[in-house]
N, C-alpha and C positions, 0 to 999 in steps of 0.2 A: 870584271869577272865577277868580285864579291858582291856587286850588289845584283848581278841576277840570280847568282846563288843562293841571297839572302829571300828571293821573291818566290824562289825556287822552294826556298825551307817553308816558307810560310802556306805556299800552297800546298806541299806536301804534308804540312802539318792539319791542315785544314780536311784533307784525302781521309788520312788516318783516322780523324777523329770522325769523320762521315763513315769509316767503315766499321769503326766499333756499332754504330748506330745500323746499317743495312745488314749485317751479319747475324746482329743480336748477341753481341758476344756472352754479355752479362747472364741472357736467357740459358746459351749455349754453356756454360759453367754452372749452371745452374742444373740443368739438364743431364751434363757428363756426370755431376756427381751423384745425382740420383743413380743413375742405371750403373757407375763403380758401386755403391752401397747393396745393389741387386745384386749384382754380380758376386759379391762377396760374401753372399749369403750362403748358410750349409744347404745342399741338395742342388743349388743352380744348374749345374750340367747333367741333371737328372731330365729334364727335357730338353735335349741336345740340339733342337731346331732351336728353341725359344732362343738359346743361351746363344748360338750363333746368330742370331738378329740381332740379339742383346751387345753381344759385343762388337759386330758389324756397326751400330749405330754408335757406340763411343767410341770408334775410331774413327768416325766420320766427324764426329764433333772434335775430339782430341787434334786431327789435323786441323781444322780451321780455325782452332784457337792458335795452335801453334803457328799457323801461319801469320797469323793478326798480330801476336805476341813480338815475332819476326820484323813483321812492319816495324811495328812502335820500337824496336830495338834500334832498328835502323836510322829511323829518325833521332834517337838520340847521339848515335854516331855522327850521323852527318852533322849534326848540332853542334857537338863538340869540337869535329873539324874545324866548323867554320870559325868557331871562338878563336884554337889555336892559329888559325888562318892569319892572323891580326898580326901574331909576331912571326910566326913563320909558313910563307908561302907555299911551303910542301903540302900544306895539310888542306889547303886549297881543292888539290886533285882527290886527296881521299874523302874531302866533302860530295865532289862532283859524284865521284866513284859509288858512295853510298847512297846518294840520291836517284843515278840510273838504277841501282838493283831495285830500291825501294818503288821508284814507276812502275817497274815490270812485275812486282809483286802486287804491288795495287791494282795495276790493270787485272791479273789473273784471280787478283780478291772478288772485283768488279763482276768477272766474266759469273764466275760461280754464283753470285748471288742472285743471278736470274734465272736459276733453278728451283724454286719453291715450292713447284706442286709437289703433288703428292709421290709420286716416284722416279720423279727429276735426278735424284741422286741415287739410287739405284741402277742394276742392272739392266741390257737389255738382250733384245732377242731379234734380231734384223733378220729380212727375208727377201733375194732378191727373185724376181720373176720375170721370164721372157716375156716382151708384149707382142704386137704385130709386128712381122721381118721375117720368119722362117728359121734359118740358118743363122741369118746376121744377129736376129735378136736372141739366139745361145749363145754367139759368140760374146754379143755386147754384156749378156747374165754374168758371164765368165770374167769378164774385164770389170765389170762393179764390183763382183764379189772377191774378187786381187783387190781393187783399192779400199774398198773398206778392211778387208783384214790388214793392208798396210797402214793404213790411219791408225788401227786401234792399236797393232805395233807399234808406231812413232807416238802413242801418247801412254805406252808404257800399258796400256789394257790386258786383260787376259781374253783368248779369243779360245773358244770350245766350237768346232765342228759340227751341229747336231744333225744335219740333211743334206748332203750334196750330191746331184742326180745330172750324171752326165746327158750331154745332150746325143741328138743321133749323127752322130761323126763330128762333130765339132760343137765345141763351148757345154754350157750347162742348159739343164731343164729348169733345174730351181737350185736356187743356195739359201740356207739358214744356218746361222750362228748364233752363238751365246756370245755377248759380249761383256767382259765384268772390268768393272773399275769405277772411281770416283766422276758421278753427274755422267754415266755414259749413257743412259736413256735420256736425258735432258739434253744433252749435245747432241745426239741421232737425231732425233725428232726432228731436226732441221731437214733429214735426208727422206721423211715420208712422204711418197711419190711419186710422179710418174719421170724417168729419166732419158730427154731424145738424144740419139746419136746420130750424126750428119757425116758421112766418109764415103771413098772409094772403096766398095766392096772388095774384100780379101775372095769370095767365092765368085764373084762373077768374071768370068770369060773378057768380058766384053770391057770392064774397068770403069764400070758406069758408078754415080753418086747414088748412094742408098739413103735412105734413112729410116732408122729403126728406134722401139723404143723398149723400154723395160720398168718395172715398177717396183718400189720398193716400199716394203713394210715393218714398221718399227714398234715393237710392244715390249712392255716393262715385262721384266721376271717378279713375278709377284711375290710378296712377303707369306709366308706359311699363314698369319692370321687374318690374311683376307678371304675372306669366304665368297665362293662363288656356287651357282648354282651348278650342279656338276653333280648327275647320278650316275654312277659306273652304269647303269642299268640300260644307260640312253648311249652307250657309247659301244657300236662293236670294233671290237680288235681282230686284224689279221694280222699274220707273220707271214714273212717272205724270205727270199733268198737275196741276200745286198746284192747291185749293181755297182755300189762304188767303192774306193780306197777304203780300209781302217782296219786292215793286218791278215794274217794268214790263213784265221779260221772264217773270214766274215764271208766270203762269198761261197764257202761249203755248206754254211749252216744257217737255219731259218731265223738268223738274227735281226731284222729289220722286222719293225712296225709301223703297221698303218692303224689309225685310228677315224674314226668317223664318227663325230656325233648326229645321230637321227634327226633329232627336233631340227637342226639347222642346216644339216648339210653340210657344215664344217668337218675337211678333210686333212688330218696330220700325218708326218711322216716322219718316221727317223730314222738312220740305218748306219751311222758312222762309226756307233759305239761296237765293241767286239760282241757283248752280251744283251739279249732279247730284252733282258732287265731294265738294264742301263735306257735300252733306246727307248723301254716302253714309259720308262720312268720320265725323259726327255721328252717326247711326243704328248707326255699329259699335262707338263708344264707348259710346252705352246698353247696346246688345248686349252688351257685354264685361261691363258693371256687373252687368246682368242675370245674368248665367250666374254669375259671383261669387258673387253674393246671395245665389245658388240653392245653389251649393255649399257656402256657408256656413250654411244651413239645413238642410242635409242631415248636415253635421258635427254641428251642435246636437242635431238629433234622434235622431241614431245615438247621441249623449254621455247625452242623457236616457235612452233605453230602456236604457244599460247603468248607470245610476243608479236608473232605476225611476221617472223625474217622468214624471209625467203633463203632456203637448205638450197644446195647443190646436190643434184641427184646420182652425180657419178662418183666412183670412188677413185679419191685421191685427185690429181692432175700434175701436169706437167710443171716441173718447179725448175729444170735446168738444162740448158741445150750445152749440147758437147760436139763441137764443129773441128774436122778434123780437112774438110777440104770444101771449098777453093781456098779457105782459110783454116787460121788455128786459133780458135777462141774458146774458151768454157764460160758462159753469163748464167747465173741466177736472176731468175724472171721475177722474181720476189722482190728480194734486196735490189739487185740493179750492178752487183759485183761482179765483174769481169775480169779474167786473164787470159795471155797469149799462153801462157807457158802448160799448155795440154799436158804433155808428157809428165810434169811433176806431180800435176794433178789427180793423174791416174795412177801415179804411183803412191798415192795418199797424202799428197798435202792439201790437206782441206780444210786447216784448221781457218786461213780466208774466209772460204765459204758459211762452214758453222758460226763460227764465231759472228761474222759480219751477218749472216740470218740472224742472229738470235741479237743482234744490238738493233739491227732495223726492227724486229719484232718487238721489243720493248719502247721501241721509241714511238712506236702507231698508237 
């Protein structure tokens, strides 16, 4: 037992040392010190939007540093307990417990290190749209909307409903939510694409098997300092009466907002806030993210053409299959991860697929 724990201790010490490197702890401490100095200056809160952005950056850095320091402390605890175990075997159990907790924490730190792109650490805007399949696709959209809402709740992320449009008699014709939490955008990028459902249709009197699709789009919530070419004169603003839930007044006043970006034809709607102003602000936030994403796609296509790479001309691709009949299985076609516990996945147990996808991605 002691020999195994000694080996585990050496391995854990190596992982803690590696974490200090790949998390860039020294750089993060220096950056946190700079942000703290900035926030202590007089007039810092005169620009509320900038101040909130700085405070959020500092909070993320502080959390990462604290987690690394907790890992280093657990390593010291395990080492001390193991030394004492030579005289009292009761300390061997303490060493094992500290190492087990350390392994879990290091796994979480490793996952966080994968999200190093510009907006990975921030919030996300997730939209589910029905694909082919009529009423079935609307029901599938509703199921996915619930799945992602439950997943966010289980991770402790905040969910704000931006736009939920009821379908014709069943399900949803569209659902857009904003998800706020650490690495929300980075994590949820794994869900971008087409999701396929196979089951006995609840709307088919003959109980036949149906295949239906829904598309999931994940965009970052852009910080205020990101410039997007958005001329207000290019946007047509329409207001209308909300058709969804949202409060006593929401169905009796023209609180819902539809934005049409005339140069691109992009349409964004938001109707779940009680106030027209709030819906307009939320809609512009989504439009800004869509325009930024469009520009990024154009840059990627131009770069690929210069490199001679072949680009997929279709938007998104089928990324995951959910089979409820004739057997039960969820399988990610990219990472190969699968499970027979479909009910748990649809209830928001997605970490196996989300983390599994990113583990596969970084290994490519």
